Backbone bond lengths (Angstrom), bond angles and torsions (degrees), N, CA, C in turn:
res aa  C-N    CA-C-N  psi(-1)  N-CA   C-N-CA  omega(-1)  CA-C   N-CA-C  phi
1 X - - - 1.465 - - 1.524 109.82 -
2 X 1.329 116.70 128.61 1.451 120.86 179.18 1.526 110.76 -78.30
3 X 1.309 115.06 136.17 1.457 120.42 178.47 1.524 110.44 -99.13
4 X 1.309 114.71 142.96 1.456 120.05 175.82 1.524 108.02 -85.24
5 X 1.311 116.36 113.74 1.463 121.29 -178.43 1.522 109.02 -104.03
6 X 1.304 116.60 122.09 1.461 122.06 -179.98 1.522 108.99 -103.52
7 X 1.318 116.94 117.01 1.461 121.44 -179.76 1.520 109.63 -137.04
8 X 1.330 117.78 161.11 1.467 120.04 176.34 1.519 110.76 -65.67
9 X 1.327 117.12 156.32 1.460 121.57 175.89 1.539 108.53 -69.40
10 X 1.345 118.02 159.16 1.470 127.41 1.63 1.525 112.40 -78.64
11 X 1.342 115.92 149.12 1.457 121.33 -177.87 1.530 112.76 -95.68
12 X 1.321 116.66 -9.03 1.456 121.03 179.60 1.522 109.06 -80.18
13 X 1.320 117.04 116.64 1.452 120.43 -178.30 1.523 111.97 -71.66
14 X 1.322 117.80 -13.61 1.464 121.39 -177.77 1.520 112.92 -101.35
15 X 1.343 116.50 17.46 1.458 118.61 -179.45 1.530 110.08 -63.52
16 X 1.326 115.07 149.95 1.458 120.78 -176.40 1.524 110.64 -72.04
17 X 1.299 116.65 128.32 1.449 121.19 179.92 1.525 110.67 -81.45
18 X 1.345 114.89 159.29 1.462 120.69 -178.40 1.523 111.29 -58.15
19 X 1.312 116.80 -43.67 1.461 120.46 -178.49 1.523 111.47 -60.75
20 X 1.336 116.82 -40.25 1.467 120.75 178.82 1.523 110.97 -64.51
21 X 1.332 115.78 -42.59 1.465 120.39 178.57 1.521 110.32 -60.69
22 X 1.319 116.28 -48.92 1.462 120.66 -177.59 1.523 111.47 -64.70
23 X 1.322 116.75 -37.68 1.463 120.03 178.61 1.521 110.58 -63.47
24 X 1.326 116.96 -39.71 1.464 120.43 177.92 1.528 111.64 -66.07
25 X 1.325 116.91 -37.29 1.471 120.01 177.11 1.525 110.11 -64.63
26 X 1.329 116.83 -41.61 1.463 120.33 177.83 1.530 110.65 -61.02
27 X 1.328 115.92 -44.21 1.473 120.16 178.24 1.527 110.11 -61.04
28 X 1.340 116.76 -41.30 1.461 120.85 -178.88 1.524 112.03 -66.06
29 X 1.331 117.26 -26.12 1.467 121.16 -178.74 1.524 112.81 -86.58
30 X 1.325 117.53 -11.20 1.464 120.44 -177.99 1.534 113.11 -61.24
31 X 1.361 120.57 -43.10 1.469 118.65 176.59 1.529 112.79 -59.70
32 X 1.326 116.69 -36.97 1.464 120.41 179.20 1.521 110.88 -68.07
33 X 1.334 116.57 -42.07 1.463 119.72 177.01 1.523 110.71 -63.50
34 X 1.326 116.63 -40.77 1.462 120.44 178.78 1.531 110.76 -62.29
35 X 1.336 116.61 -40.80 1.460 120.21 177.76 1.522 110.69 -64.64
36 X 1.351 116.59 -38.59 1.458 119.96 178.16 1.520 111.84 -63.01
37 X 1.328 116.80 -39.75 1.465 120.88 177.97 1.529 110.58 -67.64
38 X 1.329 115.87 -39.64 1.473 120.47 -179.25 1.527 111.32 -62.55
39 X 1.327 116.38 -43.58 1.460 119.87 -175.05 1.529 113.71 -88.15
40 X 1.349 117.59 -32.12 1.463 119.40 -172.91 1.528 113.94 -116.21
41 X 1.323 116.71 2.97 1.452 119.67 172.86 1.517 114.66 88.85
42 X 1.338 116.31 179.79 1.476 121.86 -175.53 1.527 113.88 -63.67
43 X 1.334 118.18 -17.85 1.460 118.22 179.06 1.525 111.43 -65.16
44 X 1.323 117.52 -21.34 1.470 120.20 175.49 1.524 110.03 -62.15
45 X 1.336 116.89 -36.23 1.461 120.76 177.97 1.520 110.55 -68.99
46 X 1.341 116.52 -43.43 1.464 119.35 -177.20 1.522 111.93 -67.86
47 X 1.331 117.77 -37.14 1.469 120.39 176.65 1.523 109.57 -63.98
48 X 1.324 116.60 -43.64 1.467 120.65 178.50 1.521 111.19 -63.97
49 X 1.329 116.61 -41.08 1.468 120.46 179.02 1.524 111.14 -62.41
50 X 1.335 117.15 -39.14 1.464 121.20 179.61 1.523 110.90 -65.74
51 X 1.332 117.41 -45.85 1.467 119.51 -178.71 1.530 111.63 -67.52
52 X 1.326 117.23 -40.14 1.468 120.38 179.93 1.526 110.26 -66.35
53 X 1.333 117.22 -48.20 1.463 120.85 -179.70 1.527 110.86 -61.92
54 X 1.323 116.75 -40.47 1.468 120.45 -179.94 1.520 110.93 -65.99
55 X 1.323 117.10 -42.56 1.464 120.48 179.21 1.526 111.31 -62.16
56 X 1.330 116.55 -43.32 1.469 120.41 178.76 1.528 110.25 -63.56
57 X 1.327 116.88 -44.88 1.468 121.28 -178.69 1.524 111.39 -63.81
58 X 1.334 117.21 -44.36 1.459 120.29 -179.88 1.528 111.47 -65.82
59 X 1.323 116.93 -39.08 1.463 119.20 178.67 1.526 110.50 -67.11
60 X 1.308 117.23 -43.83 1.470 121.60 178.24 1.522 110.23 -58.90
61 X 1.340 117.37 -46.83 1.451 121.12 -179.00 1.516 112.77 -65.64
62 X 1.337 116.37 -40.95 1.471 120.55 179.80 1.513 111.81 -62.92
63 X 1.316 116.25 -44.01 1.462 119.67 -178.25 1.532 111.19 -64.85
64 X 1.327 116.44 -34.86 1.463 119.98 177.33 1.527 110.10 -68.84
65 X 1.329 117.19 -46.55 1.463 121.06 -179.40 1.526 111.56 -62.89
66 X 1.324 116.95 -35.69 1.459 120.56 -179.89 1.531 112.53 -85.38
67 X 1.368 115.21 -0.99 1.465 121.48 179.44 1.526 111.89 55.31
68 X 1.339 113.53 47.54 1.457 120.17 178.08 1.522 109.78 -121.93
69 X 1.303 115.29 163.02 1.464 120.28 179.43 1.522 109.86 -59.21
70 X 1.325 115.81 132.39 1.453 118.86 -178.34 1.521 111.01 -72.16
71 X 1.341 116.33 141.55 1.465 121.73 -172.02 1.525 112.90 -121.37
72 X 1.320 117.11 15.16 1.470 118.20 -176.31 1.528 112.04 -67.17
73 X 1.338 117.04 -19.99 1.470 119.13 -179.39 1.522 113.27 -77.87
74 X 1.346 118.05 -10.08 1.470 118.67 179.05 1.527 112.37 -80.62
75 X 1.346 116.90 -2.91 1.474 124.52 175.27 1.527 114.31 70.54
76 X 1.335 118.55 3.06 1.463 119.56 -179.84 1.522 111.45 -66.14
77 X 1.343 117.49 -34.70 1.463 120.55 177.69 1.528 110.71 -66.70
78 X 1.336 115.94 -36.15 1.465 120.17 177.69 1.529 110.19 -63.83
79 X 1.332 116.04 -44.98 1.465 120.43 179.49 1.523 110.43 -61.25
80 X 1.330 117.12 -44.33 1.464 120.60 178.36 1.520 110.61 -60.03
81 X 1.320 116.75 -42.58 1.457 120.36 179.21 1.509 113.33 -63.17
82 X 1.332 116.81 -41.88 1.467 120.20 -179.81 1.531 110.32 -67.96
83 X 1.332 116.97 -46.36 1.469 119.67 -179.49 1.529 110.91 -63.73
84 X 1.332 116.54 -37.93 1.464 119.52 176.63 1.522 110.43 -61.20
85 X 1.318 117.32 -45.21 1.461 120.94 178.87 1.522 111.59 -60.33
86 X 1.338 116.97 -38.78 1.458 120.34 179.19 1.524 112.00 -63.90
87 X 1.330 117.03 -19.24 1.460 122.22 -178.76 1.527 113.25 -96.64
88 X 1.329 116.69 8.50 1.467 120.89 -176.13 1.523 111.23 -115.20
89 X 1.329 116.61 149.07 1.471 118.37 171.13 1.515 109.47 -70.87
90 X 1.307 117.20 147.17 1.458 120.94 -176.14 1.518 111.48 -66.57
91 X 1.328 117.25 -17.91 1.459 121.52 -178.99 1.526 113.71 -85.99
92 X 1.325 118.42 -3.66 1.458 120.69 -174.99 1.528 110.90 -62.63
93 X 1.339 117.86 132.93 1.476 120.12 176.41 1.520 110.68 -58.43
94 X 1.319 115.86 145.33 1.458 120.18 -176.12 1.527 112.69 -60.93
95 X 1.339 117.07 -36.88 1.464 119.04 -177.17 1.524 111.47 -66.06
96 X 1.323 117.47 -29.34 1.462 120.44 175.50 1.529 110.23 -71.27
97 X 1.322 115.83 -37.02 1.468 119.49 177.06 1.520 110.44 -62.99
98 X 1.336 117.01 -36.09 1.470 121.38 177.89 1.527 110.05 -65.73
99 X 1.329 117.07 -39.76 1.468 120.81 176.98 1.527 109.58 -61.71
100 X 1.312 116.93 -42.09 1.461 120.63 177.33 1.517 111.64 -59.66
101 X 1.327 116.79 -42.05 1.468 120.99 178.01 1.525 110.94 -64.33
102 X 1.320 116.80 -38.33 1.475 121.03 178.08 1.526 110.47 -62.47
103 X 1.326 116.69 -46.26 1.460 120.68 179.16 1.527 110.37 -60.89
104 X 1.338 116.26 -45.86 1.465 121.09 -176.87 1.521 112.42 -62.98
105 X 1.321 117.09 -48.64 1.461 121.01 -173.04 1.522 112.85 -85.80
106 X 1.320 116.61 -51.17 1.468 119.96 -174.05 1.520 111.60 -76.54
107 X 1.341 116.58 -54.06 1.460 120.82 -173.00 1.524 112.12 -74.79
108 X 1.320 116.89 -49.74 1.461 120.09 -172.69 1.529 112.92 -84.58
109 X 1.326 116.67 -38.64 1.467 119.43 -173.36 1.526 113.58 -94.91
110 X 1.332 117.61 -62.02 1.462 120.12 -170.75 1.526 113.71 -73.73
111 X 1.317 118.82 -36.77 1.467 119.86 179.34 1.528 112.66 -66.10
112 X 1.324 116.39 -16.14 1.462 120.30 177.10 1.527 111.93 -101.06
113 X 1.336 116.37 6.08 1.462 118.98 174.47 1.505 116.06 115.14
114 X 1.335 117.56 -4.50 1.458 119.39 178.97 1.511 113.68 101.15
115 X 1.313 116.32 -168.02 1.459 122.62 -175.83 1.528 111.54 -56.59
116 X 1.326 115.66 128.40 1.456 121.13 179.23 1.509 114.41 91.92
117 X 1.334 116.97 -11.58 1.456 120.70 -178.88 1.526 112.92 -105.73
118 X 1.321 117.23 -13.88 1.458 120.83 -178.01 1.527 110.50 -71.81
119 X 1.327 116.01 141.18 1.462 120.70 -176.62 1.520 112.34 -86.43
120 X 1.332 117.17 -17.54 1.461 120.97 -177.62 1.521 109.65 -133.89
121 X 1.327 115.72 158.76 1.457 120.93 178.45 1.531 109.05 -67.59
122 X 1.335 118.59 121.88 1.465 120.92 -176.33 1.524 114.25 -58.18
123 X 1.337 117.37 -45.26 1.461 120.37 -177.22 1.529 111.51 -67.29
124 X 1.324 116.37 -39.79 1.470 120.37 178.54 1.518 110.42 -62.48
125 X 1.328 116.36 -47.38 1.459 120.44 -179.08 1.521 111.02 -62.87
126 X 1.335 116.50 -41.74 1.461 120.31 179.16 1.528 110.97 -62.21
127 X 1.327 117.17 -41.04 1.465 119.44 178.84 1.520 110.87 -62.38
128 X 1.324 117.22 -42.59 1.461 120.54 -178.83 1.525 110.53 -65.88
129 X 1.327 117.47 -42.00 1.465 120.62 177.96 1.519 110.60 -61.26
130 X 1.323 117.50 -44.30 1.462 120.58 178.21 1.528 111.34 -65.45
131 X 1.321 116.51 -38.38 1.460 120.71 -179.55 1.527 111.44 -64.14
132 X 1.326 115.76 -40.77 1.464 120.46 179.62 1.527 111.11 -74.18
133 X 1.326 116.74 -36.25 1.464 121.29 -176.06 1.526 112.76 -80.69
134 X 1.316 117.04 -38.70 1.467 121.45 -176.59 1.529 109.99 -130.06
135 X 1.337 117.43 66.28 1.477 119.67 -174.42 1.525 113.94 -61.65
136 X 1.331 117.61 -36.28 1.461 119.44 -178.99 1.525 111.06 -66.81
137 X 1.327 116.45 -46.44 1.464 120.20 -179.26 1.523 111.63 -67.80
138 X 1.338 116.88 -34.14 1.460 120.46 -177.33 1.532 112.60 -79.45
139 X 1.315 117.25 -7.15 1.474 120.52 177.35 1.527 111.16 -121.97
140 X 1.323 116.09 22.44 1.462 121.62 178.68 1.522 108.99 -93.26
141 X 1.324 115.44 83.75 1.460 120.62 -176.52 1.530 110.78 -91.21
142 X 1.313 116.54 152.82 1.456 121.19 171.06 1.522 108.45 -122.28
143 X 1.310 115.10 152.49 1.459 120.05 179.38 1.523 109.98 -70.33
144 X 1.323 117.92 151.11 1.472 120.90 177.60 1.516 111.80 -56.88
145 X 1.318 115.82 143.83 1.467 123.89 178.91 1.523 112.72 64.51
146 X 1.351 117.36 16.14 1.460 120.91 178.64 1.520 109.75 -95.10
147 X 1.321 116.64 163.36 1.462 120.94 176.74 1.517 110.10 -71.12
148 X 1.346 115.89 157.76 1.461 121.01 -177.46 1.525 111.72 -57.93
149 X 1.342 117.39 -39.62 1.460 120.80 -177.93 1.521 112.27 -95.88
150 X 1.340 115.92 23.68 1.462 119.85 -179.51 1.518 110.54 -73.10
151 X 1.327 114.90 168.30 1.458 120.42 178.94 1.525 109.53 -63.22
152 X 1.331 115.68 139.60 1.458 120.54 -177.34 1.518 111.22 -62.01
153 X 1.327 114.82 151.22 1.456 121.71 179.01 1.521 108.85 -126.71
154 X 1.325 116.96 147.76 1.468 121.03 179.94 1.521 110.27 -83.74
155 X 1.331 115.48 153.65 1.465 120.72 173.34 1.527 108.38 -77.17
156 X 1.315 118.56 162.06 1.473 120.40 179.90 1.524 113.42 -55.97
157 X 1.337 117.84 -35.02 1.463 120.86 -178.65 1.519 112.92 -77.29
158 X 1.340 116.81 -18.36 1.462 120.44 -176.82 1.527 112.25 -97.34
159 X 1.318 117.97 -0.10 1.463 120.77 179.43 1.521 110.23 -68.68
160 X 1.305 116.49 134.14 1.455 121.03 -178.60 1.517 112.36 -77.51
161 X 1.315 114.55 171.91 1.465 119.90 179.19 1.528 109.96 -63.49
162 X 1.306 115.38 138.87 1.457 120.23 -179.88 1.512 113.78 90.23
163 X 1.343 116.90 -13.70 1.460 120.20 179.55 1.522 109.87 -74.61
164 X 1.305 115.68 152.48 1.464 120.37 178.94 1.523 109.22 -76.13
165 X 1.314 116.15 117.53 1.462 121.11 -177.20 1.519 110.39 -82.93
166 X 1.322 117.26 147.23 1.466 119.75 176.24 1.522 110.89 -66.02
167 X 1.301 116.36 154.17 1.464 121.22 179.91 1.514 110.08 -76.94
168 X 1.333 115.77 167.37 1.462 120.44 176.13 1.532 110.66 -58.85
169 X 1.324 115.83 -39.47 1.466 120.03 -179.22 1.525 110.78 -63.54
170 X 1.333 116.74 -42.01 1.471 120.10 178.98 1.526 110.78 -64.21
171 X 1.318 116.57 -39.85 1.458 120.43 178.34 1.529 111.09 -67.82
172 X 1.311 116.36 -41.46 1.462 120.42 -176.28 1.524 111.74 -68.68
173 X 1.339 116.19 -40.56 1.465 119.56 -177.89 1.526 113.05 -90.53
174 X 1.335 117.86 -11.01 1.460 120.57 173.03 1.508 116.13 97.62
175 X 1.300 117.81 14.83 1.469 121.14 -177.84 1.534 110.71 -84.07
176 X 1.337 116.56 55.48 1.467 122.78 -179.29 1.531 109.00 -143.30
177 X 1.323 116.00 168.71 1.455 120.59 175.90 1.520 110.92 -77.47
178 X 1.323 115.96 156.72 1.459 120.18 178.78 1.514 111.42 151.43
179 X 1.330 116.73 -173.24 1.459 120.93 175.59 1.525 109.00 -61.10
180 X 1.316 115.91 152.94 1.468 118.83 -172.27 1.519 113.98 -65.52
181 X 1.349 117.74 -16.74 1.455 118.83 -178.96 1.509 115.17 -118.93
182 X 1.330 118.04 10.66 1.455 118.68 -176.33 1.521 113.97 -113.31
183 X 1.316 117.97 -5.61 1.461 119.26 -172.34 1.521 114.00 -83.62
184 X 1.323 118.14 -34.77 1.472 120.93 -174.29 1.526 110.86 -89.79
185 X 1.322 116.47 97.07 1.465 121.46 -179.56 1.522 111.27 -63.42
186 X 1.328 117.24 -34.49 1.464 120.89 -179.16 1.524 110.75 -62.09
187 X 1.330 117.08 -48.10 1.469 120.80 -179.01 1.522 111.18 -63.32
188 X 1.328 116.74 -40.42 1.467 120.68 179.16 1.522 111.21 -67.35
189 X 1.322 116.29 -37.58 1.465 120.78 178.34 1.521 110.43 -66.07
190 X 1.318 117.34 -41.45 1.470 121.12 177.65 1.530 109.85 -61.00
191 X 1.325 116.33 -45.89 1.457 120.27 179.74 1.513 112.49 -64.43
192 X 1.334 116.77 -41.84 1.458 120.80 179.73 1.516 112.60 -64.98
193 X 1.323 116.86 -43.24 1.459 120.73 179.02 1.530 111.37 -68.09
194 X 1.325 116.38 -32.78 1.468 119.96 175.47 1.525 110.48 -62.09
195 X 1.344 116.63 -45.52 1.465 120.40 179.28 1.524 111.35 -64.01
196 X 1.340 115.76 -38.14 1.467 119.35 178.62 1.519 110.76 -67.50
197 X 1.332 116.92 -41.08 1.467 120.85 179.24 1.524 111.63 -64.75
198 X 1.312 116.33 -33.28 1.464 121.58 178.21 1.530 111.74 -84.05
199 X 1.324 116.26 -0.19 1.455 123.39 -179.41 1.527 112.68 60.77
200 X 1.321 114.30 32.11 1.459 119.82 175.31 1.523 109.77 -82.92
201 X 1.325 116.73 -35.53 1.462 121.63 177.91 1.529 109.36 -128.02
202 X 1.327 115.15 161.04 1.459 121.92 170.95 1.526 107.75 -100.55
203 X 1.298 116.48 145.45 1.469 120.49 179.83 1.527 112.17 -83.84
204 X 1.330 117.79 2.90 1.464 120.67 -177.33 1.525 111.58 -60.12
205 X 1.324 117.38 -50.84 1.470 120.81 -178.78 1.530 112.24 -68.43
206 X 1.354 119.42 -48.10 1.466 118.82 178.81 1.531 113.70 -58.83
207 X 1.332 116.81 -43.59 1.470 119.78 -178.09 1.530 110.98 -66.24
208 X 1.338 117.36 -43.76 1.461 119.73 -179.91 1.524 111.11 -69.04
209 X 1.339 117.51 -33.59 1.470 122.19 176.65 1.528 109.84 -63.35
210 X 1.324 115.95 -57.47 1.464 120.86 -177.19 1.527 110.71 -64.98
211 X 1.334 116.77 -41.17 1.461 120.81 -178.23 1.520 113.03 -65.24
212 X 1.330 117.59 -42.30 1.468 120.21 -179.11 1.527 110.89 -67.88
213 X 1.340 117.17 -38.97 1.467 120.11 177.62 1.524 110.68 -64.50
214 X 1.336 116.51 -41.59 1.465 120.39 178.80 1.524 111.03 -64.76
215 X 1.343 117.07 -42.64 1.465 121.09 -178.78 1.523 111.08 -63.92
216 X 1.315 117.14 -43.94 1.462 120.60 179.44 1.527 111.09 -66.20
217 X 1.328 116.26 -34.12 1.470 119.92 177.82 1.525 110.68 -65.11
218 X 1.331 116.71 -39.54 1.462 120.67 177.40 1.527 110.27 -63.31
219 X 1.329 116.51 -45.12 1.467 121.35 179.88 1.529 110.63 -61.45
220 X 1.327 116.63 -36.55 1.468 121.05 -178.44 1.527 112.77 -82.98
221 X 1.330 116.66 -0.31 1.462 120.26 178.84 1.510 114.05 79.57
222 X 1.335 116.91 20.94 1.454 121.01 179.49 1.529 110.32 -101.36
223 X 1.308 115.12 168.88 1.463 120.84 178.75 1.529 108.49 -80.54
224 X 1.332 119.11 107.94 1.467 120.56 -175.85 1.523 113.36 -64.94
225 X 1.331 117.25 -37.37 1.460 120.50 -179.31 1.524 110.82 -65.43
226 X 1.310 116.03 -40.52 1.467 120.14 178.30 1.527 110.30 -64.04
227 X 1.325 116.69 -40.57 1.459 121.39 -176.98 1.531 112.47 -66.43
228 X 1.329 117.36 -35.40 1.469 118.48 -178.08 1.527 112.24 -86.39
229 X 1.339 117.30 -22.81 1.455 119.72 178.54 1.524 112.16 -86.11
230 X 1.324 116.70 -28.52 1.457 120.86 -178.66 1.530 110.34 -84.43
231 X 1.313 116.08 147.59 1.463 119.67 177.23 1.513 112.79 78.62
232 X 1.337 114.97 -156.36 1.462 120.44 -172.37 1.502 115.55 -103.67
233 X 1.334 117.78 28.04 1.468 120.44 -176.61 1.524 111.81 -62.43
234 X 1.319 117.90 -48.66 1.462 120.53 -177.50 1.528 111.10 -67.14
235 X 1.330 116.75 -41.08 1.464 119.91 178.12 1.525 110.50 -62.06
236 X 1.325 116.17 -45.41 1.461 119.71 179.88 1.516 112.84 -68.24
237 X 1.325 116.79 -41.59 1.462 120.93 -175.54 1.520 112.50 -66.74
238 X 1.338 117.26 -44.10 1.464 120.42 -174.10 1.530 113.95 -89.22
239 X 1.326 117.50 -29.17 1.458 118.61 -171.46 1.532 114.76 -117.01
240 X 1.329 118.57 -12.37 1.462 119.13 -179.22 1.529 112.36 -121.96
241 X 1.318 117.03 -30.90 1.467 119.82 177.33 1.524 111.61 -83.84
242 X 1.326 116.61 4.74 1.472 121.58 179.31 1.525 111.93 -116.85
243 X 1.328 116.18 10.86 1.468 120.55 -179.72 1.527 110.25 -62.04
244 X 1.318 117.03 130.21 1.462 121.46 -175.27 1.524 112.81 -61.55
245 X 1.319 117.03 -42.83 1.465 120.86 -171.09 1.522 113.64 -77.17
246 X 1.324 117.94 -26.51 1.467 119.98 -170.52 1.524 114.10 -116.51
247 X 1.326 117.43 8.01 1.462 120.65 178.52 1.530 109.26 -126.43
248 X 1.328 118.18 159.45 1.475 120.99 -177.11 1.523 113.16 -60.25
249 X 1.322 114.96 154.58 1.462 121.48 -179.55 1.525 111.58 -86.71
250 X 1.335 116.72 -40.70 1.467 120.56 -175.51 1.520 111.73 -75.24
251 X 1.329 116.10 155.68 1.463 120.58 178.57 1.527 111.28 -63.01
252 X 1.340 116.41 -43.19 1.463 119.64 176.97 1.522 110.85 -59.85
253 X 1.326 115.23 -41.15 1.458 119.43 179.16 1.518 111.96 -63.83
254 X 1.332 116.85 -40.11 1.459 120.87 178.70 1.531 110.67 -63.20
255 X 1.335 116.22 -40.57 1.465 120.09 179.14 1.525 110.56 -63.87
256 X 1.326 116.14 -44.77 1.471 120.31 178.04 1.520 110.36 -62.21
257 X 1.320 116.10 -41.98 1.466 120.95 178.64 1.528 110.70 -59.10
258 X 1.336 116.49 -48.51 1.449 120.56 179.93 1.526 112.56 -63.30
259 X 1.324 116.23 -41.54 1.467 119.78 177.89 1.523 110.56 -60.52
260 X 1.332 116.02 -43.44 1.461 119.90 179.15 1.514 111.89 -62.11
261 X 1.333 116.58 -41.27 1.462 120.30 178.03 1.528 111.48 -62.08
262 X 1.333 115.81 -42.56 1.462 119.69 179.71 1.516 112.27 -64.12
263 X 1.323 116.35 -43.04 1.476 120.81 -179.04 1.531 110.54 -65.50
264 X 1.336 116.54 -46.79 1.467 119.79 -177.97 1.522 110.97 -66.49
265 X 1.333 117.12 -39.88 1.464 120.06 176.84 1.523 110.96 -59.72
266 X 1.326 116.37 -43.58 1.467 120.72 178.66 1.523 111.16 -62.08
267 X 1.317 116.93 -45.15 1.469 121.24 -178.31 1.527 111.01 -62.94
268 X 1.339 116.93 -45.18 1.466 119.90 -179.15 1.523 110.99 -65.80
269 X 1.321 117.00 -42.06 1.466 119.92 -179.55 1.521 112.33 -64.02
270 X 1.322 116.64 -35.57 1.459 119.72 -173.74 1.521 114.32 -96.27
271 X 1.328 117.27 -25.94 1.456 119.13 -175.21 1.529 113.54 -125.55
272 X 1.333 118.10 -6.53 1.456 121.16 -179.01 1.516 111.88 -95.83
273 X 1.333 114.77 177.95 1.472 120.38 -179.03 1.523 112.20 -87.64
274 X 1.348 117.04 -10.78 1.462 120.89 178.08 1.528 109.54 -98.86
275 X 1.343 117.36 138.52 1.469 118.98 177.47 1.519 112.39 -71.51
276 X 1.340 117.50 -21.04 1.450 122.19 -178.26 1.534 109.50 -120.00
277 X 1.339 116.54 144.40 1.460 118.91 -177.42 1.512 114.48 -135.40
278 X 1.331 117.96 10.07 1.463 120.95 -175.02 1.530 111.90 -62.51
279 X 1.334 117.30 -49.50 1.463 120.40 -177.08 1.524 111.41 -62.75
280 X 1.322 116.85 -43.38 1.466 120.42 179.65 1.526 111.01 -63.95
281 X 1.319 116.35 -38.97 1.466 119.53 -178.65 1.526 111.01 -66.07
282 X 1.325 117.16 -41.26 1.464 120.59 -179.82 1.527 110.38 -66.94
283 X 1.334 117.32 -42.00 1.463 120.26 178.85 1.522 111.47 -62.53
284 X 1.319 117.01 -44.20 1.472 120.35 179.31 1.524 111.02 -63.50
285 X 1.324 116.99 -40.27 1.460 119.54 178.87 1.526 111.81 -71.98
286 X 1.347 117.42 -29.47 1.468 120.22 172.92 1.519 110.48 -57.94
287 X 1.321 116.44 -41.40 1.467 121.41 -179.67 1.529 110.64 -65.25
288 X 1.325 116.26 -33.16 1.468 120.53 -178.44 1.528 113.23 -86.30
289 X 1.321 117.64 -6.50 1.466 121.19 -175.85 1.531 114.15 -53.50
290 X 1.347 120.49 -46.16 1.476 118.95 179.45 1.527 112.92 -58.69
291 X 1.324 117.34 -36.37 1.468 121.05 -179.55 1.533 110.65 -73.55
292 X 1.339 116.41 -36.77 1.467 120.32 176.99 1.523 109.81 -63.92
293 X 1.332 116.32 -43.30 1.468 119.60 179.26 1.522 111.60 -63.78
294 X 1.316 116.24 -37.12 1.461 119.70 -179.89 1.524 111.23 -66.18
295 X 1.329 116.52 -37.30 1.460 120.87 -177.85 1.525 112.88 -80.33
296 X 1.324 117.06 -22.71 1.477 119.91 -174.39 1.524 112.94 -113.38
297 X 1.311 117.63 6.11 1.459 119.39 -178.26 1.530 111.00 -65.82
298 X 1.314 115.60 148.65 1.454 122.03 -179.00 1.527 110.15 -80.68
299 X 1.313 115.78 131.65 1.458 120.06 178.64 1.525 109.67 -86.42
300 X 1.321 118.43 135.84 1.471 121.13 177.72 1.524 111.31 -59.03
301 X 1.332 116.78 142.49 1.454 121.60 -178.20 1.538 110.29 -59.88
302 X 1.321 116.09 125.62 1.436 121.61 177.97 1.513 115.10 83.53
303 X 1.357 116.49 -1.80 1.459 119.30 -178.48 1.521 110.60 -74.00
304 X 1.305 116.42 145.38 1.463 122.56 177.62 1.523 109.06 -123.18
305 X 1.313 114.42 144.71 1.458 118.32 178.84 1.511 110.36 -70.64
306 X 1.312 114.64 143.85 1.467 119.99 -179.28 1.517 109.85 -66.96
307 X 1.324 115.62 137.01 1.452 120.74 179.81 1.532 108.95 -87.70
308 X 1.319 114.84 126.47 1.460 119.70 -178.71 1.537 109.11 -78.94
309 X 1.299 115.19 136.00 1.462 120.92 177.28 1.530 109.96 -78.13
310 X 1.309 116.02 126.65 1.461 120.60 178.96 1.530 109.54 -96.42
311 X 1.277 114.22 134.71 1.450 120.05 -178.94 1.495 110.02 81.95
């Protein structure tokens, strides 16, 4: 005789576990890490190793201090460490990278309750804190295939008027200055499409993010292809604007989120003091996520709003 078992959702026994999701994200980031090593040398590996190890250590320590079940085996700390490294220049001192990991794991993630409870993307917030705290170190770029102590090079977005701009091919394949994981659009595109094919992410937010930035660039008389290939648009669109905990759940919400990121990125790039605005746009939209979800949530079929009693 079959028994009726009543349990909380989800009821699908084959739902994707957190560890599986995180493992797929790590796999998707491997082409980008490989491109970073190819263009910026073995120090890209050591910077990534420092951020990953620091994130794991901080999460392990926090869970012990808070007397909660340890969560380092779910690989979320590893993902945060890798994404944080992708947002850093390869020349950044290791101790600064450790501070970034502390901000991401301790301040943004664990102090708010752990995975799924954080209001903002840990890696994005850590990058912004490091950028504000150590602006010189966070903008110390080197040209691809250059020595670690080589003369600094500007990113494509920071090149002044009259400077020779990189070609589309250089931008697409990553042969430009920038963070170790944001320059190669091809590697990021491969990783993003892999996640979409595995149904780990929806393309709603990335497409609306990239599309809105391109559309605004056309309206402003700028080169839209250059704007979406330069800087951290692909890294932000595929790997940070798709974070489960800090972005809307509904498809409409994801589209609104992506549109907001594109608009804010355009505004900061054209009217702000920073040449890049991807991280700031994602953080600002993270803050608005609860309101976006409230406005775009699906109403149950046949449901009616409660009538307020007057008087």
